[in-house]
N, C-alpha and C positions, 0 to 999 in steps of 0.2 A: 807077338802077334801085332799086326798093324790094323788099326781101325780107320774107316773112312765113311763118308756119307755120299751116296750117289745122288747128286743134285737133280739129275734127270728123272729120278723115281720119287724123291721126297715130295710129299704133298703138305708138309708143314704142320703136323700134329703138335710138335713141340715137346713131346713126351721125353725125348732124349735129353734135352736141355733142362727140363724140369727135374728129372731123376738124377742126372750127373752134370751139374753146372760147371764143375771143374774140368770137364772133358769136352762137353758139347755146348755150342752156342746156338742162338736162334736169331736170325736177322732177315729182314725183307720176306718174312713168311716161310723161311726154310731153315732146317737144321744144318749144322756144320761142325766139324771137329776143330777145336781151338788149336791155333798154331803151337807146335811143340808137344801136343798131347796125343799124337798119332800112334806111338809105340806102347804096347802093353805086354805083359807076360811075366814080369818080375814079381816076386812076393811083395804083397802089400800095396799093389797098384790098382786094386779093384778090377782085376781081369774078369772075375766071375760076374760082377755087376755089369760090366760092358757087354759081356756075352748075353746076359739076360735082357738087357735093353735092346740089343740087336734082334734077339728072338721075338721080342714083343713089339717091335716097330711096326705100326699098322701098315705102312707102305713097303716094308722090307727094304728100305733104302740104306740101312747101315750094313757095311761090308767089313768082314774080318779077313785079313789077308786076301783082299780082292774078291771074296765070295760072300754070298748071302749065307747066313748061319743055317738056314733051313735047306740049303742045297745038299 
């Protein structure tokens, strides 16, 4: 699975970076996926945590495989 943050939708709660700082960053008031951390799905790579963070994103800016988790 591929994770991304839609910068046009993100309003900067910072929850993603707080909950998974090894995957998400927070800069200039917006969340982003750290370079090289876009791919998930292998055992032990926190795929369930990433999905949970995407589901709980207040702005629904986190995308998995290009889609909102709630779609």
